[in-house]
C-alpha positions, 0 to 999 in steps of 0.5 A: 645457719641463716643469716637472718636481716631486717629491713622495711618496705615501703615505710610510707605505705606499711609503716606507723611511726616516724622510724620504720626500722624501730618499728620493724625491729620491735615487731619481728622481737615481740612476734618471735620472742627474741632477747635483745641479744638475738636483736643485736646477731641480726643487725650485725647480720644486717651491716654485714650483708649490707652494700656499705664500704668496708670502712663503715662495716669496720666503723660500726661492728670493729675493725676485724669485722671480717673474721669468723667466729670471736675472733671478729667480734667487738662486744663493745659494739656488738653488744654480741658475746663472744660465746655466742659467735663462737657457737656460730661458727662451729655449728658452721665447721661442723654443716661444712664437714657434713658436706665435706663427706657426703660428698666424699662420699658420692664422689669420690 
């Protein structure tokens, strides 16, 4: 899966409100028909991909944010159900296994 984030671009030139990032989230949600859980997942990914310090990421996402799957999820902070992050982790592990199998077959 891809890591999807939302950010602003030239907020003084392209945005209509005083809150350009909120505007971007609203437009994304409306345009793509995303749920609040989808938006929370995108926001979480945005924090993970940001240049925030480890301490700041921990404040926003929870102390164990760096762990994969639900092990790193603090649902009280992210509002993302554990089963969604477990699904993402399982899919990633399947993709990794597929790539490893392909490499073993072609590069013994």
